C-alpha positions in Angstrom: 144.6 -64.4 56.7 148.2 -63.1 56.2 150.0 -64.6 53.1 153.7 -65.4 53.0 155.7 -65.6 49.7 158.1 -68.4 49.7 161.0 -69.3 47.3 161.7 -73.0 47.8 165.5 -72.9 47.1 165.9 -70.1 49.7 164.8 -72.5 52.5 167.8 -74.0 54.4 167.9 -77.8 53.5 168.3 -80.3 56.3 169.9 -83.7 55.5 168.0 -86.9 56.0 169.3 -89.1 58.8 170.2 -91.8 56.4 172.0 -89.4 54.1 169.7 -90.3 51.0 168.2 -86.8 50.6 167.6 -83.3 51.7 164.4 -81.7 53.1 163.3 -78.2 53.1 160.5 -77.5 55.6 158.0 -75.1 54.1 155.6 -74.9 57.2 154.4 -76.8 60.2 151.4 -76.3 62.5 151.6 -75.6 65.3 154.8 -73.6 64.6 157.8 -75.2 66.1 156.0 -78.5 66.5 158.1 -81.7 66.5 157.6 -84.7 64.3 155.7 -86.3 67.1 153.1 -83.6 67.7 152.4 -81.6 64.5 148.9 -81.3 63.1 150.2 -80.6 59.5 153.5 -80.3 57.8 154.5 -79.2 54.3 158.0 -79.8 52.9 159.9 -80.4 49.7 162.6 -83.1 49.5 165.4 -84.0 47.1 165.8 -87.8 47.1 169.3 -88.7 45.8 169.3 -92.4 46.1 167.2 -95.4 46.8 166.2 -95.3 50.5 163.5 -96.3 53.0 160.9 -93.7 53.9 160.5 -92.9 57.6 157.5 -94.3 59.4 155.0 -91.8 60.7 152.3 -93.7 62.7 148.9 -91.9 62.7 149.9 -89.7 59.8 148.2 -89.4 56.4 150.7 -88.5 53.7 150.9 -87.3 50.1 153.8 -87.0 47.7 153.9 -85.1 44.4 156.7 -85.4 41.9 157.9 -81.9 41.0 161.2 -82.7 39.1 163.0 -85.8 37.9 162.0 -89.2 36.4 160.3 -90.3 39.5 160.4 -93.3 41.8 158.8 -96.6 42.7 157.4 -96.9 46.2 156.9 -100.3 47.7 156.1 -101.9 51.0 157.8 -105.2 52.2 154.6 -107.1 51.6 153.9 -105.5 48.2 150.5 -104.2 49.4 151.8 -100.9 48.1 153.6 -100.9 44.8 153.3 -97.5 43.1 155.2 -96.1 40.3 155.4 -92.3 40.6 156.7 -91.1 37.2 154.0 -88.5 36.3 154.9 -85.0 37.5 152.3 -83.1 39.5 150.2 -86.3 40.2 149.4 -86.7 43.9 149.9 -90.0 45.6 148.2 -90.6 49.0 149.5 -93.2 51.4 149.5 -94.0 55.2 152.5 -93.0 57.3 151.9 -96.3 59.2 153.2 -98.3 56.3 157.0 -98.7 56.0 158.0 -97.9 52.3 161.1 -98.0 50.3 161.7 -95.6 47.4 163.6 -96.8 44.3 164.6 -94.0 41.9 163.7 -94.6 38.3 166.5 -92.5 36.7 168.4 -90.1 39.0 167.4 -87.7 41.8 163.8 -86.3 42.3 162.4 -83.2 43.9 159.0 -83.8 45.6 156.4 -82.0 47.6 155.3 -83.8 50.7 152.1 -83.1 52.7 151.5 -84.8 56.1 148.5 -84.4 58.3 147.7 -86.1 61.7 144.8 -88.4 61.4 141.7 -87.2 63.4 143.1 -83.6 63.8 143.5 -82.5 60.1 142.9 -83.6 56.6 144.2 -82.4 53.3 143.3 -81.9 49.6 146.0 -81.7 47.0 145.1 -80.8 43.3 147.1 -79.9 40.2 145.9 -77.2 37.7 147.1 -75.9 34.3 144.1 -73.6 33.7 142.4 -70.9 35.6 141.1 -72.2 39.0 139.6 -71.2 42.3 140.6 -72.4 45.8 139.6 -72.0 49.5 138.5 -71.2 52.0 140.3 -73.6 54.4 142.1 -73.7 57.7 145.4 -73.1 55.9 146.8 -73.6 52.5 149.6 -73.4 49.9 149.6 -72.4 46.3 152.9 -73.7 44.8 153.9 -72.8 41.2 155.7 -75.9 40.0 156.4 -74.4 36.6 155.6 -71.3 34.6 154.0 -68.3 36.2 150.7 -67.6 37.9 148.7 -64.6 39.1 146.7 -65.0 42.3 144.0 -62.6 43.4 140.8 -62.5 45.5 138.6 -60.3 47.7 140.8 -60.9 50.8 144.0 -59.9 48.9 145.0 -56.1 48.9 146.5 -56.7 45.4 147.1 -59.5 42.9 150.2 -61.6 43.6 152.5 -63.2 41.0 154.5 -66.4 41.7 157.1 -68.0 39.4 158.5 -71.5 39.1 159.1 -73.1 42.5 157.7 -70.2 44.4 154.7 -70.5 46.7 152.1 -68.5 48.6 151.4 -69.8 52.1 148.5 -69.1 54.5 149.3 -70.5 57.9 146.0 -69.5 59.3 143.0 -69.1 57.1 143.2 -69.6 53.3 140.7 -67.3 51.8 138.9 -67.7 48.6 141.4 -67.0 45.8 141.6 -67.2 42.0 144.6 -68.3 40.2 145.3 -67.8 36.5 148.3 -69.0 34.4 150.4 -66.3 32.8 152.7 -68.6 30.6 152.0 -71.7 28.5 152.4 -75.0 30.3 152.2 -73.4 33.8 151.3 -75.8 36.6 149.9 -74.8 40.0 149.6 -77.2 43.0 147.0 -76.3 45.6 147.1 -77.7 49.1 144.1 -77.1 51.2 144.3 -78.0 54.9 141.3 -78.4 57.2 141.7 -78.7 60.9 139.1 -81.1 62.5 139.9 -80.0 66.1 140.8 -76.3 66.7 141.1 -76.3 70.5 144.8 -76.8 70.5 147.0 -74.1 72.2 150.0 -73.0 70.1 153.4 -74.6 70.9 
């Protein structure tokens, strides 16, 4: 249940193939897994212009707006037509469906969660008051704004995270408590639960 402290802007960004944005990979399981064989993947992305989303067959996805005015996500047949303009609100969708993102007013910063269907599932929640999370197979606590204190029986000491900092448990999210230290603080909690645990690490 080792915890890692992560500062998002210190992760090296990788450009999208279509040049429309940048991605910072926060974590992937198994470590060093490719886009074709991961069980779960967490990342943050800057979307700089209107662009199609890559297809990920067999993947369940979630996107959360962190910064910016947001976007509109649409499928070609309009079966999906979602306006994502409220910060910290999770939107779940299938990676099987080709979508196009149209920016509302300038670039956005977004949290992305992806899990392989049948191998892992996720829960994403947003909090502005004291909360509890865990246990789970893995997890991420991301301070989107403000400052939070995180503690629990499995932690040797209380940990503090500021804006766009996170705590990551790659293997075993313990039961933890989180409390805001500043007004208008927002914490995103991602809990990942492996459904099949017989896979050897890559």
